[in-house]
Every structure is written in C-alpha cells, then in structure tokens.
mmCIF file of the N, C-alpha and C atoms, coordinates in Angstrom:
data_MODEL
# 
_entry.id   MODEL 
# 
loop_
_atom_site.group_PDB 
_atom_site.id 
_atom_site.type_symbol 
_atom_site.label_atom_id 
_atom_site.label_alt_id 
_atom_site.label_comp_id 
_atom_site.label_asym_id 
_atom_site.label_entity_id 
_atom_site.label_seq_id 
_atom_site.pdbx_PDB_ins_code 
_atom_site.Cartn_x 
_atom_site.Cartn_y 
_atom_site.Cartn_z 
_atom_site.occupancy 
_atom_site.B_iso_or_equiv 
_atom_site.pdbx_formal_charge 
_atom_site.auth_seq_id 
_atom_site.auth_comp_id 
_atom_site.auth_asym_id 
_atom_site.auth_atom_id 
_atom_site.pdbx_PDB_model_num 
ATOM 1   N N  . MET A 1 1  ? -24.952 18.501 9.431  1.00 0.00 ? 1  MET A N  1 
ATOM 2   C CA . MET A 1 1  ? -25.615 19.749 9.748  1.00 0.00 ? 1  MET A CA 1 
ATOM 3   C C  . MET A 1 1  ? -24.584 20.711 10.362 1.00 0.00 ? 1  MET A C  1 
ATOM 4   N N  . SER A 1 2  ? -24.696 21.984 10.004 1.00 0.00 ? 2  SER A N  1 
ATOM 5   C CA . SER A 1 2  ? -23.719 22.954 10.498 1.00 0.00 ? 2  SER A CA 1 
ATOM 6   C C  . SER A 1 2  ? -24.019 23.357 11.935 1.00 0.00 ? 2  SER A C  1 
ATOM 7   N N  . ASP A 1 3  ? -23.053 24.024 12.554 1.00 0.00 ? 3  ASP A N  1 
ATOM 8   C CA . ASP A 1 3  ? -23.205 24.479 13.936 1.00 0.00 ? 3  ASP A CA 1 
ATOM 9   C C  . ASP A 1 3  ? -23.707 25.912 14.026 1.00 0.00 ? 3  ASP A C  1 
ATOM 10  N N  . THR A 1 4  ? -24.151 26.489 12.917 1.00 0.00 ? 4  THR A N  1 
ATOM 11  C CA . THR A 1 4  ? -24.703 27.840 12.953 1.00 0.00 ? 4  THR A CA 1 
ATOM 12  C C  . THR A 1 4  ? -26.215 27.771 13.050 1.00 0.00 ? 4  THR A C  1 
ATOM 13  N N  . LEU A 1 5  ? -26.761 28.594 13.917 1.00 0.00 ? 5  LEU A N  1 
ATOM 14  C CA . LEU A 1 5  ? -28.211 28.646 14.096 1.00 0.00 ? 5  LEU A CA 1 
ATOM 15  C C  . LEU A 1 5  ? -28.822 29.639 13.114 1.00 0.00 ? 5  LEU A C  1 
ATOM 16  N N  . PRO A 1 6  ? -30.083 29.428 12.722 1.00 0.00 ? 6  PRO A N  1 
ATOM 17  C CA . PRO A 1 6  ? -30.727 30.380 11.827 1.00 0.00 ? 6  PRO A CA 1 
ATOM 18  C C  . PRO A 1 6  ? -30.959 31.724 12.524 1.00 0.00 ? 6  PRO A C  1 
ATOM 19  N N  . ASP A 1 7  ? -31.091 32.786 11.727 1.00 0.00 ? 7  ASP A N  1 
ATOM 20  C CA . ASP A 1 7  ? -31.344 34.120 12.256 1.00 0.00 ? 7  ASP A CA 1 
ATOM 21  C C  . ASP A 1 7  ? -32.689 34.172 12.973 1.00 0.00 ? 7  ASP A C  1 
ATOM 22  N N  . ARG A 1 8  ? -33.643 33.403 12.482 1.00 0.00 ? 8  ARG A N  1 
ATOM 23  C CA . ARG A 1 8  ? -34.984 33.386 13.085 1.00 0.00 ? 8  ARG A CA 1 
ATOM 24  C C  . ARG A 1 8  ? -35.457 31.935 13.178 1.00 0.00 ? 8  ARG A C  1 
ATOM 25  N N  . LEU A 1 9  ? -36.054 31.583 14.320 1.00 0.00 ? 9  LEU A N  1 
ATOM 26  C CA . LEU A 1 9  ? -36.506 30.215 14.555 1.00 0.00 ? 9  LEU A CA 1 
ATOM 27  C C  . LEU A 1 9  ? -37.756 30.230 15.407 1.00 0.00 ? 9  LEU A C  1 
ATOM 28  N N  . SER A 1 10 ? -38.696 29.351 15.095 1.00 0.00 ? 10 SER A N  1 
ATOM 29  C CA . SER A 1 10 ? -39.957 29.269 15.828 1.00 0.00 ? 10 SER A CA 1 
ATOM 30  C C  . SER A 1 10 ? -40.221 27.827 16.257 1.00 0.00 ? 10 SER A C  1 
ATOM 31  N N  . THR A 1 11 ? -40.935 27.658 17.379 1.00 0.00 ? 11 THR A N  1 
ATOM 32  C CA . THR A 1 11 ? -41.320 26.322 17.837 1.00 0.00 ? 11 THR A CA 1 
ATOM 33  C C  . THR A 1 11 ? -42.699 25.923 17.336 1.00 0.00 ? 11 THR A C  1 
ATOM 34  N N  . ASP A 1 12 ? -43.397 26.830 16.640 1.00 0.00 ? 12 ASP A N  1 
ATOM 35  C CA . ASP A 1 12 ? -44.744 26.573 16.114 1.00 0.00 ? 12 ASP A CA 1 
ATOM 36  C C  . ASP A 1 12 ? -44.644 25.866 14.765 1.00 0.00 ? 12 ASP A C  1 
ATOM 37  N N  . PRO A 1 13 ? -45.166 24.640 14.641 1.00 0.00 ? 13 PRO A N  1 
ATOM 38  C CA . PRO A 1 13 ? -45.070 23.900 13.370 1.00 0.00 ? 13 PRO A CA 1 
ATOM 39  C C  . PRO A 1 13 ? -45.756 24.596 12.196 1.00 0.00 ? 13 PRO A C  1 
ATOM 40  N N  . ASP A 1 14 ? -46.688 25.500 12.434 1.00 0.00 ? 14 ASP A N  1 
ATOM 41  C CA . ASP A 1 14 ? -47.370 26.217 11.355 1.00 0.00 ? 14 ASP A CA 1 
ATOM 42  C C  . ASP A 1 14 ? -46.575 27.416 10.852 1.00 0.00 ? 14 ASP A C  1 
ATOM 43  N N  . SER A 1 15 ? -45.503 27.789 11.528 1.00 0.00 ? 15 SER A N  1 
ATOM 44  C CA . SER A 1 15 ? -44.702 28.952 11.166 1.00 0.00 ? 15 SER A CA 1 
ATOM 45  C C  . SER A 1 15 ? -43.746 28.609 10.022 1.00 0.00 ? 15 SER A C  1 
ATOM 46  N N  . PRO A 1 16 ? -43.498 29.568 9.114  1.00 0.00 ? 16 PRO A N  1 
ATOM 47  C CA . PRO A 1 16 ? -42.500 29.316 8.060  1.00 0.00 ? 16 PRO A CA 1 
ATOM 48  C C  . PRO A 1 16 ? -41.071 29.271 8.608  1.00 0.00 ? 16 PRO A C  1 
ATOM 49  N N  . PHE A 1 17 ? -40.865 29.674 9.864  1.00 0.00 ? 17 PHE A N  1 
ATOM 50  C CA . PHE A 1 17 ? -39.537 29.674 10.482 1.00 0.00 ? 17 PHE A CA 1 
ATOM 51  C C  . PHE A 1 17 ? -39.320 28.455 11.377 1.00 0.00 ? 17 PHE A C  1 
ATOM 52  N N  . TYR A 1 18 ? -40.189 27.469 11.311 1.00 0.00 ? 18 TYR A N  1 
ATOM 53  C CA . TYR A 1 18 ? -40.077 26.235 12.090 1.00 0.00 ? 18 TYR A CA 1 
ATOM 54  C C  . TYR A 1 18 ? -39.078 25.303 11.411 1.00 0.00 ? 18 TYR A C  1 
ATOM 55  N N  . ASP A 1 19 ? -38.163 24.720 12.184 1.00 0.00 ? 19 ASP A N  1 
ATOM 56  C CA . ASP A 1 19 ? -37.191 23.759 11.665 1.00 0.00 ? 19 ASP A CA 1 
ATOM 57  C C  . ASP A 1 19 ? -37.001 22.655 12.704 1.00 0.00 ? 19 ASP A C  1 
ATOM 58  N N  . ALA A 1 20 ? -37.643 21.526 12.492 1.00 0.00 ? 20 ALA A N  1 
ATOM 59  C CA . ALA A 1 20 ? -37.617 20.423 13.455 1.00 0.00 ? 20 ALA A CA 1 
ATOM 60  C C  . ALA A 1 20 ? -36.206 19.874 13.665 1.00 0.00 ? 20 ALA A C  1 
ATOM 61  N N  . ASP A 1 21 ? -35.393 19.841 12.614 1.00 0.00 ? 21 ASP A N  1 
ATOM 62  C CA . ASP A 1 21 ? -34.029 19.306 12.730 1.00 0.00 ? 21 ASP A CA 1 
ATOM 63  C C  . ASP A 1 21 ? -33.183 20.160 13.665 1.00 0.00 ? 21 ASP A C  1 
ATOM 64  N N  . VAL A 1 22 ? -33.297 21.470 13.558 1.00 0.00 ? 22 VAL A N  1 
ATOM 65  C CA . VAL A 1 22 ? -32.538 22.366 14.433 1.00 0.00 ? 22 VAL A CA 1 
ATOM 66  C C  . VAL A 1 22 ? -33.045 22.272 15.865 1.00 0.00 ? 22 VAL A C  1 
ATOM 67  N N  . LEU A 1 23 ? -34.373 22.258 16.041 1.00 0.00 ? 23 LEU A N  1 
ATOM 68  C CA . LEU A 1 23 ? -34.955 22.183 17.383 1.00 0.00 ? 23 LEU A CA 1 
ATOM 69  C C  . LEU A 1 23 ? -34.600 20.877 18.084 1.00 0.00 ? 23 LEU A C  1 
ATOM 70  N N  . ALA A 1 24 ? -34.417 19.806 17.325 1.00 0.00 ? 24 ALA A N  1 
ATOM 71  C CA . ALA A 1 24 ? -34.061 18.511 17.901 1.00 0.00 ? 24 ALA A CA 1 
ATOM 72  C C  . ALA A 1 24 ? -32.661 18.525 18.509 1.00 0.00 ? 24 ALA A C  1 
ATOM 73  N N  . ARG A 1 25 ? -31.844 19.515 18.151 1.00 0.00 ? 25 ARG A N  1 
ATOM 74  C CA . ARG A 1 25 ? -30.469 19.614 18.667 1.00 0.00 ? 25 ARG A CA 1 
ATOM 75  C C  . ARG A 1 25 ? -30.396 20.394 19.974 1.00 0.00 ? 25 ARG A C  1 
ATOM 76  N N  . ASN A 1 26 ? -31.537 20.677 20.608 1.00 0.00 ? 26 ASN A N  1 
ATOM 77  C CA . ASN A 1 26 ? -31.595 21.305 21.934 1.00 0.00 ? 26 ASN A CA 1 
ATOM 78  C C  . ASN A 1 26 ? -31.027 22.731 21.914 1.00 0.00 ? 26 ASN A C  1 
ATOM 79  N N  . VAL A 1 27 ? -31.805 23.643 21.345 1.00 0.00 ? 27 VAL A N  1 
ATOM 80  C CA . VAL A 1 27 ? -31.414 25.047 21.235 1.00 0.00 ? 27 VAL A CA 1 
ATOM 81  C C  . VAL A 1 27 ? -31.712 25.777 22.542 1.00 0.00 ? 27 VAL A C  1 
ATOM 82  N N  . GLY A 1 28 ? -30.760 26.560 23.004 1.00 0.00 ? 28 GLY A N  1 
ATOM 83  C CA . GLY A 1 28 ? -30.939 27.415 24.179 1.00 0.00 ? 28 GLY A CA 1 
ATOM 84  C C  . GLY A 1 28 ? -30.935 28.873 23.759 1.00 0.00 ? 28 GLY A C  1 
ATOM 85  N N  . ILE A 1 29 ? -31.562 29.735 24.549 1.00 0.00 ? 29 ILE A N  1 
ATOM 86  C CA . ILE A 1 29 ? -31.638 31.163 24.244 1.00 0.00 ? 29 ILE A CA 1 
ATOM 87  C C  . ILE A 1 29 ? -31.189 31.974 25.448 1.00 0.00 ? 29 ILE A C  1 
ATOM 88  N N  . ARG A 1 30 ? -30.269 32.906 25.211 1.00 0.00 ? 30 ARG A N  1 
ATOM 89  C CA . ARG A 1 30 ? -29.912 33.910 26.211 1.00 0.00 ? 30 ARG A CA 1 
ATOM 90  C C  . ARG A 1 30 ? -30.499 35.220 25.729 1.00 0.00 ? 30 ARG A C  1 
ATOM 91  N N  . PHE A 1 31 ? -31.337 35.834 26.565 1.00 0.00 ? 31 PHE A N  1 
ATOM 92  C CA . PHE A 1 31 ? -31.954 37.107 26.232 1.00 0.00 ? 31 PHE A CA 1 
ATOM 93  C C  . PHE A 1 31 ? -31.534 38.123 27.280 1.00 0.00 ? 31 PHE A C  1 
ATOM 94  N N  . LYS A 1 32 ? -30.846 39.171 26.836 1.00 0.00 ? 32 LYS A N  1 
ATOM 95  C CA . LYS A 1 32 ? -30.275 40.177 27.733 1.00 0.00 ? 32 LYS A CA 1 
ATOM 96  C C  . LYS A 1 32 ? -29.344 39.523 28.756 1.00 0.00 ? 32 LYS A C  1 
ATOM 97  N N  . GLY A 1 33 ? -28.603 38.496 28.321 1.00 0.00 ? 33 GLY A N  1 
ATOM 98  C CA . GLY A 1 33 ? -27.637 37.826 29.175 1.00 0.00 ? 33 GLY A CA 1 
ATOM 99  C C  . GLY A 1 33 ? -28.229 36.813 30.136 1.00 0.00 ? 33 GLY A C  1 
ATOM 100 N N  . GLU A 1 34 ? -29.526 36.576 30.076 1.00 0.00 ? 34 GLU A N  1 
ATOM 101 C CA . GLU A 1 34 ? -30.207 35.666 30.996 1.00 0.00 ? 34 GLU A CA 1 
ATOM 102 C C  . GLU A 1 34 ? -30.820 34.496 30.227 1.00 0.00 ? 34 GLU A C  1 
ATOM 103 N N  . GLU A 1 35 ? -30.661 33.289 30.758 1.00 0.00 ? 35 GLU A N  1 
ATOM 104 C CA . GLU A 1 35 ? -31.212 32.082 30.140 1.00 0.00 ? 35 GLU A CA 1 
ATOM 105 C C  . GLU A 1 35 ? -32.742 32.119 30.166 1.00 0.00 ? 35 GLU A C  1 
ATOM 106 N N  . LYS A 1 36 ? -33.372 31.895 29.012 1.00 0.00 ? 36 LYS A N  1 
ATOM 107 C CA . LYS A 1 36 ? -34.839 31.843 28.914 1.00 0.00 ? 36 LYS A CA 1 
ATOM 108 C C  . LYS A 1 36 ? -35.251 30.453 28.456 1.00 0.00 ? 36 LYS A C  1 
ATOM 109 N N  . THR A 1 37 ? -36.271 29.903 29.113 1.00 0.00 ? 37 THR A N  1 
ATOM 110 C CA . THR A 1 37 ? -36.753 28.573 28.743 1.00 0.00 ? 37 THR A CA 1 
ATOM 111 C C  . THR A 1 37 ? -38.145 28.591 28.128 1.00 0.00 ? 37 THR A C  1 
ATOM 112 N N  . ASN A 1 38 ? -38.798 29.757 28.073 1.00 0.00 ? 38 ASN A N  1 
ATOM 113 C CA . ASN A 1 38 ? -40.163 29.827 27.562 1.00 0.00 ? 38 ASN A CA 1 
ATOM 114 C C  . ASN A 1 38 ? -40.258 30.590 26.245 1.00 0.00 ? 38 ASN A C  1 
ATOM 115 N N  . VAL A 1 39 ? -39.195 30.590 25.445 1.00 0.00 ? 39 VAL A N  1 
ATOM 116 C CA . VAL A 1 39 ? -39.173 31.314 24.175 1.00 0.00 ? 39 VAL A CA 1 
ATOM 117 C C  . VAL A 1 39 ? -39.879 30.487 23.099 1.00 0.00 ? 39 VAL A C  1 
ATOM 118 N N  . ASP A 1 40 ? -40.858 31.108 22.419 1.00 0.00 ? 40 ASP A N  1 
ATOM 119 C CA . ASP A 1 40 ? -41.568 30.447 21.323 1.00 0.00 ? 40 ASP A CA 1 
ATOM 120 C C  . ASP A 1 40 ? -40.954 30.767 19.968 1.00 0.00 ? 40 ASP A C  1 
ATOM 121 N N  . GLU A 1 41 ? -40.347 31.951 19.854 1.00 0.00 ? 41 GLU A N  1 
ATOM 122 C CA . GLU A 1 41 ? -39.742 32.372 18.597 1.00 0.00 ? 41 GLU A CA 1 
ATOM 123 C C  . GLU A 1 41 ? -38.685 33.431 18.906 1.00 0.00 ? 41 GLU A C  1 
ATOM 124 N N  . TYR A 1 42 ? -37.645 33.506 18.066 1.00 0.00 ? 42 TYR A N  1 
ATOM 125 C CA . TYR A 1 42 ? -36.641 34.551 18.241 1.00 0.00 ? 42 TYR A CA 1 
ATOM 126 C C  . TYR A 1 42 ? -36.182 35.056 16.881 1.00 0.00 ? 42 TYR A C  1 
ATOM 127 N N  . CYS A 1 43 ? -35.621 36.261 16.870 1.00 0.00 ? 43 CYS A N  1 
ATOM 128 C CA . CYS A 1 43 ? -34.984 36.829 15.684 1.00 0.00 ? 43 CYS A CA 1 
ATOM 129 C C  . CYS A 1 43 ? -33.751 37.590 16.151 1.00 0.00 ? 43 CYS A C  1 
ATOM 130 N N  . VAL A 1 44 ? -32.583 37.132 15.750 1.00 0.00 ? 44 VAL A N  1 
ATOM 131 C CA . VAL A 1 44 ? -31.327 37.741 16.177 1.00 0.00 ? 44 VAL A CA 1 
ATOM 132 C C  . VAL A 1 44 ? -31.123 39.097 15.517 1.00 0.00 ? 44 VAL A C  1 
ATOM 133 N N  . SER A 1 45 ? -31.340 39.198 14.191 1.00 0.00 ? 45 SER A N  1 
ATOM 134 C CA . SER A 1 45 ? -31.058 40.442 13.469 1.00 0.00 ? 45 SER A CA 1 
ATOM 135 C C  . SER A 1 45 ? -31.970 41.590 13.899 1.00 0.00 ? 45 SER A C  1 
ATOM 136 N N  . GLU A 1 46 ? -33.221 41.293 14.244 1.00 0.00 ? 46 GLU A N  1 
ATOM 137 C CA . GLU A 1 46 ? -34.153 42.328 14.691 1.00 0.00 ? 46 GLU A CA 1 
ATOM 138 C C  . GLU A 1 46 ? -34.109 42.517 16.205 1.00 0.00 ? 46 GLU A C  1 
ATOM 139 N N  . GLY A 1 47 ? -33.494 41.589 16.934 1.00 0.00 ? 47 GLY A N  1 
ATOM 140 C CA . GLY A 1 47 ? -33.300 41.712 18.372 1.00 0.00 ? 47 GLY A CA 1 
ATOM 141 C C  . GLY A 1 47 ? -34.565 41.577 19.193 1.00 0.00 ? 47 GLY A C  1 
ATOM 142 N N  . TRP A 1 48 ? -35.290 40.469 19.026 1.00 0.00 ? 48 TRP A N  1 
ATOM 143 C CA . TRP A 1 48 ? -36.489 40.223 19.835 1.00 0.00 ? 48 TRP A CA 1 
ATOM 144 C C  . TRP A 1 48 ? -36.720 38.738 20.059 1.00 0.00 ? 48 TRP A C  1 
ATOM 145 N N  . VAL A 1 49 ? -37.480 38.452 21.106 1.00 0.00 ? 49 VAL A N  1 
ATOM 146 C CA . VAL A 1 49 ? -37.969 37.100 21.382 1.00 0.00 ? 49 VAL A CA 1 
ATOM 147 C C  . VAL A 1 49 ? -39.460 37.189 21.640 1.00 0.00 ? 49 VAL A C  1 
ATOM 148 N N  . ARG A 1 50 ? -40.147 36.099 21.386 1.00 0.00 ? 50 ARG A N  1 
ATOM 149 C CA . ARG A 1 50 ? -41.575 36.007 21.679 1.00 0.00 ? 50 ARG A CA 1 
ATOM 150 C C  . ARG A 1 50 ? -41.722 34.924 22.743 1.00 0.00 ? 50 ARG A C  1 
ATOM 151 N N  . VAL A 1 51 ? -42.251 35.302 23.907 1.00 0.00 ? 51 VAL A N  1 
ATOM 152 C CA . VAL A 1 51 ? -42.379 34.376 25.037 1.00 0.00 ? 51 VAL A CA 1 
ATOM 153 C C  . VAL A 1 51 ? -43.841 34.172 25.403 1.00 0.00 ? 51 VAL A C  1 
ATOM 154 N N  . ALA A 1 52 ? -44.141 32.996 25.941 1.00 0.00 ? 52 ALA A N  1 
ATOM 155 C CA . ALA A 1 52 ? -45.495 32.671 26.383 1.00 0.00 ? 52 ALA A CA 1 
ATOM 156 C C  . ALA A 1 52 ? -45.852 33.495 27.617 1.00 0.00 ? 52 ALA A C  1 
ATOM 157 N N  . VAL A 1 53 ? -47.114 33.903 27.685 1.00 0.00 ? 53 VAL A N  1 
ATOM 158 C CA . VAL A 1 53 ? -47.610 34.703 28.813 1.00 0.00 ? 53 VAL A CA 1 
ATOM 159 C C  . VAL A 1 53 ? -48.520 33.812 29.655 1.00 0.00 ? 53 VAL A C  1 
ATOM 160 N N  . GLY A 1 54 ? -47.983 33.260 30.734 1.00 0.00 ? 54 GLY A N  1 
ATOM 161 C CA . GLY A 1 54 ? -48.780 32.404 31.621 1.00 0.00 ? 54 GLY A CA 1 
ATOM 162 C C  . GLY A 1 54 ? -49.353 31.202 30.906 1.00 0.00 ? 54 GLY A C  1 
ATOM 163 N N  . ASN A 1 55 ? -50.556 30.809 31.319 1.00 0.00 ? 55 ASN A N  1 
ATOM 164 C CA . ASN A 1 55 ? -51.229 29.661 30.708 1.00 0.00 ? 55 ASN A CA 1 
ATOM 165 C C  . ASN A 1 55 ? -52.370 30.087 29.797 1.00 0.00 ? 55 ASN A C  1 
ATOM 166 N N  . SER A 1 56 ? -52.465 31.370 29.472 1.00 0.00 ? 56 SER A N  1 
ATOM 167 C CA . SER A 1 56 ? -53.539 31.898 28.642 1.00 0.00 ? 56 SER A CA 1 
ATOM 168 C C  . SER A 1 56 ? -53.435 31.369 27.221 1.00 0.00 ? 56 SER A C  1 
ATOM 169 N N  . LYS A 1 57 ? -54.582 31.172 26.596 1.00 0.00 ? 57 LYS A N  1 
ATOM 170 C CA . LYS A 1 57 ? -54.651 30.683 25.214 1.00 0.00 ? 57 LYS A CA 1 
ATOM 171 C C  . LYS A 1 57 ? -55.446 31.677 24.373 1.00 0.00 ? 57 LYS A C  1 
ATOM 172 N N  . ASP A 1 58 ? -55.122 31.725 23.063 1.00 0.00 ? 58 ASP A N  1 
ATOM 173 C CA . ASP A 1 58 ? -55.918 32.550 22.162 1.00 0.00 ? 58 ASP A CA 1 
ATOM 174 C C  . ASP A 1 58 ? -57.123 31.735 21.695 1.00 0.00 ? 58 ASP A C  1 
ATOM 175 N N  . ARG A 1 59 ? -57.921 32.301 20.806 1.00 0.00 ? 59 ARG A N  1 
ATOM 176 C CA . ARG A 1 59 ? -59.154 31.614 20.389 1.00 0.00 ? 59 ARG A CA 1 
ATOM 177 C C  . ARG A 1 59 ? -58.898 30.359 19.559 1.00 0.00 ? 59 ARG A C  1 
ATOM 178 N N  . ARG A 1 60 ? -57.679 30.191 19.080 1.00 0.00 ? 60 ARG A N  1 
ATOM 179 C CA . ARG A 1 60 ? -57.329 28.980 18.327 1.00 0.00 ? 60 ARG A CA 1 
ATOM 180 C C  . ARG A 1 60 ? -56.651 27.931 19.207 1.00 0.00 ? 60 ARG A C  1 
ATOM 181 N N  . GLY A 1 61 ? -56.514 28.226 20.504 1.00 0.00 ? 61 GLY A N  1 
ATOM 182 C CA . GLY A 1 61 ? -55.932 27.275 21.443 1.00 0.00 ? 61 GLY A CA 1 
ATOM 183 C C  . GLY A 1 61 ? -54.430 27.352 21.576 1.00 0.00 ? 61 GLY A C  1 
ATOM 184 N N  . ARG A 1 62 ? -53.800 28.329 20.912 1.00 0.00 ? 62 ARG A N  1 
ATOM 185 C CA . ARG A 1 62 ? -52.358 28.508 21.021 1.00 0.00 ? 62 ARG A CA 1 
ATOM 186 C C  . ARG A 1 62 ? -52.041 29.417 22.200 1.00 0.00 ? 62 ARG A C  1 
ATOM 187 N N  . PRO A 1 63 ? -50.873 29.289 22.809 1.00 0.00 ? 63 PRO A N  1 
ATOM 188 C CA . PRO A 1 63 ? -50.511 30.157 23.942 1.00 0.00 ? 63 PRO A CA 1 
ATOM 189 C C  . PRO A 1 63 ? -50.418 31.619 23.507 1.00 0.00 ? 63 PRO A C  1 
ATOM 190 N N  . LEU A 1 64 ? -50.870 32.513 24.387 1.00 0.00 ? 64 LEU A N  1 
ATOM 191 C CA . LEU A 1 64 ? -50.680 33.939 24.137 1.00 0.00 ? 64 LEU A CA 1 
ATOM 192 C C  . LEU A 1 64 ? -49.210 34.265 24.329 1.00 0.00 ? 64 LEU A C  1 
ATOM 193 N N  . THR A 1 65 ? -48.679 35.121 23.465 1.00 0.00 ? 65 THR A N  1 
ATOM 194 C CA . THR A 1 65 ? -47.259 35.459 23.545 1.00 0.00 ? 65 THR A CA 1 
ATOM 195 C C  . THR A 1 65 ? -47.062 36.971 23.608 1.00 0.00 ? 65 THR A C  1 
ATOM 196 N N  . MET A 1 66 ? -45.884 37.354 24.093 1.00 0.00 ? 66 MET A N  1 
ATOM 197 C CA . MET A 1 66 ? -45.512 38.758 24.188 1.00 0.00 ? 66 MET A CA 1 
ATOM 198 C C  . MET A 1 66 ? -44.131 38.906 23.554 1.00 0.00 ? 66 MET A C  1 
ATOM 199 N N  . LYS A 1 67 ? -43.963 39.977 22.778 1.00 0.00 ? 67 LYS A N  1 
ATOM 200 C CA . LYS A 1 67 ? -42.694 40.234 22.108 1.00 0.00 ? 67 LYS A CA 1 
ATOM 201 C C  . LYS A 1 67 ? -41.842 41.147 22.975 1.00 0.00 ? 67 LYS A C  1 
ATOM 202 N N  . LEU A 1 68 ? -40.609 40.715 23.263 1.00 0.00 ? 68 LEU A N  1 
ATOM 203 C CA . LEU A 1 68 ? -39.669 41.488 24.077 1.00 0.00 ? 68 LEU A CA 1 
ATOM 204 C C  . LEU A 1 68 ? -38.460 41.852 23.218 1.00 0.00 ? 68 LEU A C  1 
ATOM 205 N N  . ASN A 1 69 ? -38.017 43.099 23.307 1.00 0.00 ? 69 ASN A N  1 
ATOM 206 C CA . ASN A 1 69 ? -36.868 43.570 22.523 1.00 0.00 ? 69 ASN A CA 1 
ATOM 207 C C  . ASN A 1 69 ? -35.603 43.590 23.356 1.00 0.00 ? 69 ASN A C  1 
ATOM 208 N N  . GLY A 1 70 ? -34.493 43.197 22.732 1.00 0.00 ? 70 GLY A N  1 
ATOM 209 C CA . GLY A 1 70 ? -33.202 43.188 23.398 1.00 0.00 ? 70 GLY A CA 1 
ATOM 210 C C  . GLY A 1 70 ? -32.253 42.250 22.678 1.00 0.00 ? 70 GLY A C  1 
ATOM 211 N N  . PRO A 1 71 ? -31.009 42.166 23.135 1.00 0.00 ? 71 PRO A N  1 
ATOM 212 C CA . PRO A 1 71 ? -30.032 41.281 22.491 1.00 0.00 ? 71 PRO A CA 1 
ATOM 213 C C  . PRO A 1 71 ? -30.376 39.803 22.692 1.00 0.00 ? 71 PRO A C  1 
ATOM 214 N N  . VAL A 1 72 ? -30.305 39.035 21.604 1.00 0.00 ? 72 VAL A N  1 
ATOM 215 C CA . VAL A 1 72 ? -30.656 37.609 21.602 1.00 0.00 ? 72 VAL A CA 1 
ATOM 216 C C  . VAL A 1 72 ? -29.427 36.793 21.237 1.00 0.00 ? 72 VAL A C  1 
ATOM 217 N N  . GLU A 1 73 ? -29.119 35.753 22.021 1.00 0.00 ? 73 GLU A N  1 
ATOM 218 C CA . GLU A 1 73 ? -27.984 34.872 21.750 1.00 0.00 ? 73 GLU A CA 1 
ATOM 219 C C  . GLU A 1 73 ? -28.455 33.411 21.750 1.00 0.00 ? 73 GLU A C  1 
ATOM 220 N N  . PRO A 1 74 ? -28.749 32.849 20.574 1.00 0.00 ? 74 PRO A N  1 
ATOM 221 C CA . PRO A 1 74 ? -29.092 31.422 20.525 1.00 0.00 ? 74 PRO A CA 1 
ATOM 222 C C  . PRO A 1 74 ? -27.821 30.567 20.556 1.00 0.00 ? 74 PRO A C  1 
ATOM 223 N N  . TYR A 1 75 ? -27.936 29.378 21.107 1.00 0.00 ? 75 TYR A N  1 
ATOM 224 C CA . TYR A 1 75 ? -26.792 28.462 21.163 1.00 0.00 ? 75 TYR A CA 1 
ATOM 225 C C  . TYR A 1 75 ? -27.315 27.032 21.296 1.00 0.00 ? 75 TYR A C  1 
ATOM 226 N N  . PHE A 1 76 ? -26.440 26.075 20.993 1.00 0.00 ? 76 PHE A N  1 
ATOM 227 C CA . PHE A 1 76 ? -26.783 24.662 21.179 1.00 0.00 ? 76 PHE A CA 1 
ATOM 228 C C  . PHE A 1 76 ? -26.351 24.255 22.572 1.00 0.00 ? 76 PHE A C  1 
ATOM 229 N N  . ARG A 1 77 ? -27.272 23.668 23.335 1.00 0.00 ? 77 ARG A N  1 
ATOM 230 C CA . ARG A 1 77 ? -26.924 23.158 24.669 1.00 0.00 ? 77 ARG A CA 1 
ATOM 231 C C  . ARG A 1 77 ? -26.132 21.873 24.510 1.00 0.00 ? 77 ARG A C  1 
ATOM 232 N N  . GLU A 1 78 ? -25.223 21.645 25.404 1.00 0.00 ? 78 GLU A N  1 
ATOM 233 C CA . GLU A 1 78 ? -24.416 20.419 25.383 1.00 0.00 ? 78 GLU A CA 1 
ATOM 234 C C  . GLU A 1 78 ? -25.174 19.283 26.040 1.00 0.00 ? 78 GLU A C  1 
ATOM 235 N N  . GLY A 1 79 ? -24.986 18.090 25.532 1.00 0.00 ? 79 GLY A N  1 
ATOM 236 C CA . GLY A 1 79 ? -25.553 16.917 26.187 1.00 0.00 ? 79 GLY A CA 1 
ATOM 237 C C  . GLY A 1 79 ? -26.851 16.592 25.677 1.00 0.00 ? 79 GLY A C  1 
# 
C-alpha cells in the first residue's frame, strides 16, 4: 500500500469515500494547523472537514456533523 492518502476519506461505512484499509493505518488530521480527533470526513482539494457536533444524533441514529472550511493536512500517525 502506498504512503499517499486519498483526497477525500470518510469514517462512515455507507459512504462511497470509506476505505477500511486506509483507516486501519491510523490516519491523523491537522485542520488549520491544529490536531483534530473528531473528524468524520475530510476533503483536501475542497478544503473542508466534517466534525461531530456533541452527542446529538440524526433521525437515523448517526452523529450530527458540521462542515468547517480551511486547510486540511491528513497524515499517517506513527506507531
């Protein structure tokens, strides 16, 4: 497997951008230069992340998310 991350990645198994093999390699996200641990989806080329909003759920039981715009830097965590 290569060391390049996809342009867009999601943690939701129902998403077409979900990739279990990549997620298993412990992906980290820097958003606006700050480490984020609650990112559900990101897109580098469009410059946004989707983060969970508290413990709220939608009517299908999935976490409510909010889209934030800014520079996104995905990377593989060591260890």
